[in-house]
N, C-alpha and C positions, 0 to 999 in steps of 0.2 A: 784557559783557552789561549792557544798561540795566536799572536797578533799577525795581521796581514800587512807586513811591511813591504813597501814597493819602491822606496827611494831613501837614500842616505846622503846627507850633506855633511861634509867634513872640512873644517878649517885646516890650514897647513902648518903654519909656524907654531911650535910648542904643542901641536896636536899629533901630527905625524912627522914633523921635522924638528929635531931636537938641537937647541943651541947651547947646551950645557958646556961649561968649561971653555967657553970661547971657541968651540968647534961647532961644526954642523953635520949632523948624522941623521939619516932617514930611519924611521922605525919600519924597517923592511918587513918585520913580522906582521905588523898591523896593515901595511900596504898589501901584502899577500892575502891577508884576511879579507880586505875589501875586494880583491880580485875574485876570491871565492864567493863573495856575496853577489858579484856580477854574474857569475856562472849560474846562480840560482834565479837569475832574471830580475834581480833588484838593481835599480839604477844607482850609480854613484856620481855625485856632483862635488867637485872641489869648490870651496867657498872661502875666498881669501881677499885681503886688501891688495895683494900683488896684482900687477897687470900680467897679461899673457906671456910677454917676453921673459919676465923674470921667473915665472913658473917653469918655462923651458930651460932657462939658463941654470937654475939650481939642479936640474937633472931629474925632477920628479916625473916628467912625462916619459922618461926612459924606463921607469919602473911600473907605471900603470897608465892605461888609456881610459880616462874617466868618460862617462857618458856625456857629461857636460861640465861647465865651469861657471861659477859666479865670481867675477873678477872686480878689481877696483872697489872693493867694499860694497858691491851691489850695483856699480855703475854700468856693468856690461855682463850679459848672460849669453853663454854659448851652449848650443846643444849639437852634438856631432860636428863641432867646429864651425857652426853657422850661428850668426847673431839672431837671437829670438827676442831680446829685450835690451834696451840701452837708455842711458840718461846722459846725453852729451851736454857739454857746456855750450851756452849760446855763443855762436861764432863772434858776434860783435863784442860781447863781454870778454871773451878770451883774448881778443886782440888788444882791448884796453888793458887787461891784466898784464900782457906782455910789454906794452908801452911803459907802464909804471915800473915794472921789474927792471927793464933795461935802463930806465932813467937813473936807477940807483947803482948801475954797474953790476947787477945780479943776474942770475939765470934761473930757469925753471925747466923741469921735464914735463913734456906733454905726452899723454898716452892716447893713441887712437886704437880702434878695435884690434888691429893686427900689427901695429908698429908703435914706435915711440921715438922722441927726439928731444934735444936740448935747443933752446932758442938763442943761446950764446955759449961760448966755450966754457968748459968746466973750470972749477977752482977747488981749493982745498976742502970747502964745505961739501961740494959734490962728491969728491973722493971719499970723505968720511962717511957720508950717508950710504953710499953704494957699498962700501966695504962692510958696513954694519949689517947689511941685508944680503951680502954675498952676491951682488949683482954687477954686471958690466955697464960701463957708462955708454949711453947711446950717442949717435952722431949729432952734430949741429945742423939744423935745417930751418928753412923759412917758415915762419909761424902763420903767415897769411892764408886765409881760405882753407883751413884745416878742420877735420871732423874729430874734435878732441873730446874724450870721455872724462879724463881727469888731468889735473895739473898740480905738480908738486914744486913749490918754491924752495930754493936753497938760501936761507938767510938766518943769521943769528937773532937772538931775542931782542937785541938792541934796535932792530928794525920794526918790531911789532907795532908800536904806537903810530909811527908815521905811515906805514904801509896800510894799516887799517883805515886811516884817514883818506889816503890817496886812491886806494882801489875802489872800483865801482861799488855802490852801496848794496848791490845784489849779491856780492861775493861773501861767502862764508869763509872766514880765516881760521883754520884749525891747525894748531901746532901739535905735532905728534913726536917730534924729535928736537934735539938742541939746534939742529940746522935744517930741519925739514918741516914744511908747512903745506897742507892741502889748501888750495884756493879754488872753490867751486861755487857756482850759482845755483846748482841743484844738489841737495844733500843726498849722498849715497847711503843706502841702508841695506844691510844683508837680509834683514827680515822681510822687507818688501819684495826683494828678488826671490827669496825662498818661497814666499806665498805665490808669486807669479808662476814659478815653475810647478808648484803643486797644482795650481789651477790649470796650467797649460796642459798637463797630462790627465786632468780630470780626477786626480786623487783626492783623498780626504786628509785632514790634518793628522789623524791617527795612523795613516799609512807611512808617515815620515819620521825619520830620526835625524838629529843634528848633533855633531861633535864640535866642541870648541873649548877655549880656555880663557878668552879675554872679554872685556866689557862689550866690545863690538859684536860679540857672538850672542849676547843676550837677546837682541832683536830677532835672531833666527830661532833661538830657543822657544820664543813665544809663538812661533808659527808652526811648530811640529808637535806631534803627540808624545814623542819621547826625546827629551833633551839631555845630553850627557856632557858633563864638564870634566876636564882632566884634573887629577889631584894637584898638579902643578899650576892650575889655573888661578885666576884672581878670586878672592873671597866673594865679591859681588856676583861673579859668574856662577860660582858654585851654588849660591843662595837661590839663583834663578833657574837652576837645572833640576830635572826630576831624578837624575842619577849622577853620582860622582864616581868616576872610574879611577884606575891607577895612573901613575905618572906616565908621561910620554916615554921616558927611558925604561919603563916597565911594561911597555906595550899596551897602554891603556885602551886604545881603540879595539884591538884584538880581544882583550880581556872582556870588554863590555859586550862585544858581539857574541862571545861564547856564553856569557851569563844570560843574555837574552835568547839563547838557543837558536840564533840565526846561522851560526856555523858550529861544527863539532870541535 
């Protein structure tokens, strides 16, 4: 019996956005397949660690208008470009983070729902991280009294021990790059936000599909009825998915949608 799918969540990087060979190419065939899904009345949510501005900057929103987006690894959820759920950093803790960062001559990027900024001028570490993710460097702005969803510190590993000691004890210090560290007092989780969206629309778990490739996608795999990992994904992610589709460069999302008979 054909399943009653109502919503699809898809990661971006290495799922519909290919970084092979040091280049960046959209899987246009899979993106067009997702647009066909929308024509059938099935909602499509992008689900990514990226903030809104970088999703725009890489050009994805020129190719598809999603029904909604789960951004900042679950820190912010938009539906029809309106905030329906968010997990902001406590303002007083954010300002303390900034004070510690500035005391070491470093900088960080702060992301608000519809904007982002640096708290001090960029350096080589900033350029390196932004070039890695094909993003533009945001402007420097005052960090006081801001509504910040996520904060990304630019620092080498030699700073880890001292920063962990000096930052507020509530802060989770998560290094994801040689020069990039997330500093948050509320952990962001894709799965929690996927569950929120499913409940928001009154859907059931079996009405939802999730596409991903990385360990961060496992949490959303657990909240949907059909979880699909890319062949180019991490082994742990594959082990936690109900289906493994083809590589991003072989149009894995489109291939899975056809196999599930959601599109022709």
